[in-house]
N, C-alpha and C positions, 0 to 999 in steps of 0.2 A: 335727154336729161342726163347729166353727169351726177354720179353718186357721191362725188367728192366736192368738198367745200372749196378746197384750193390744192395748189400743186404739192404743197406739203402733205396733205391728206392722201394724195395719190401716191406719192413717194413711200409713205409709211405703210400703205396697204400693200404695196409691191414688196417690201421687205418682209410683211408677215406672211405674204403668201409664198414666199421663197423660204419660209421657215426660220428666218433670223430673229426669233424671238427667244427671250430668256425664260419666260413662263407663260402659262395660259390657263384659262378656267372657263367653264361654261360651255354651252352649245347653242347654235342658232336652231337647232331641231329638237331640243329638251329644255323644259322649263328651266329656268327664266327666259329662254329664247334669246339669249345675248352671249356672244363668244368675246372674251376680252384676252387680249395679249399685252404682255409686258416687253418693251424694247429698251434696252439699257445702253445701247451704242447703235444709234440709228446711222452715223456716218453723215448725217445732215447738220451741217453748221448751224449752230444756235438752236438745234432742236434734237440733241443727242438722247434724251430721256422722255420717253412717251409711253401712255398707255393708249391703246387703240381698241376700238369695239366695233362688232357688227351685229346686228339683229336680225331677226328671221325674215324680214322684209328687204334685206340687203343694203340697208342704210349703214353707212360707215361713219365713225366719229374718232376723234383722238383729242388727248390732252397732253400738252407739253410740260415738263417739269424742270427746273433749275438744277436739281441734284438727282443722282441715282438713288439716294436714300429717301428722297421725298416720294419719287415714282415708285419704288418698292413699298412703302408705307402704304399709299394709296392702293396699290395693287393687293396688298395683303388683307386691306379693309374690303374690297370688292369681292375677293376670293371667299372670305369669310362669309359674306352675305349671300353669295352664290350658293355655298355649301348648305347653308341654312335654309335656303328656299328648296334646294333639291331634296334635302332630309325631311323637309316639312311634307312635301308631296309624297315621298316613300312611306312616311310614318301615318298619313291620312287618308291615302287614297288606294283603293284596290285596282289593281291593273287587270282589265277584263279583256281578253283575246277573243273576238268574234271571227268564226270560221264561215 
């Protein structure tokens, strides 16, 4: 079973894995268990601006934008909500280490 919807998704994943992202937030190993990356120059014709996401189950998804500004705006919204979720956990739950 392929974790990519299509060839564009596979190409965007390769770009992200090679570190060619402009910004990132979240983590697959920490709440909210989703990593998000912003790509503002993918080099893929008609798919230059993208947001890619991977969850803790390894599922990969992406969204293409017509402009860099639109992609950046959406990423900023996602980043704000991710930080809000992380701060909620930090403020409301005590971390207990079991030895």
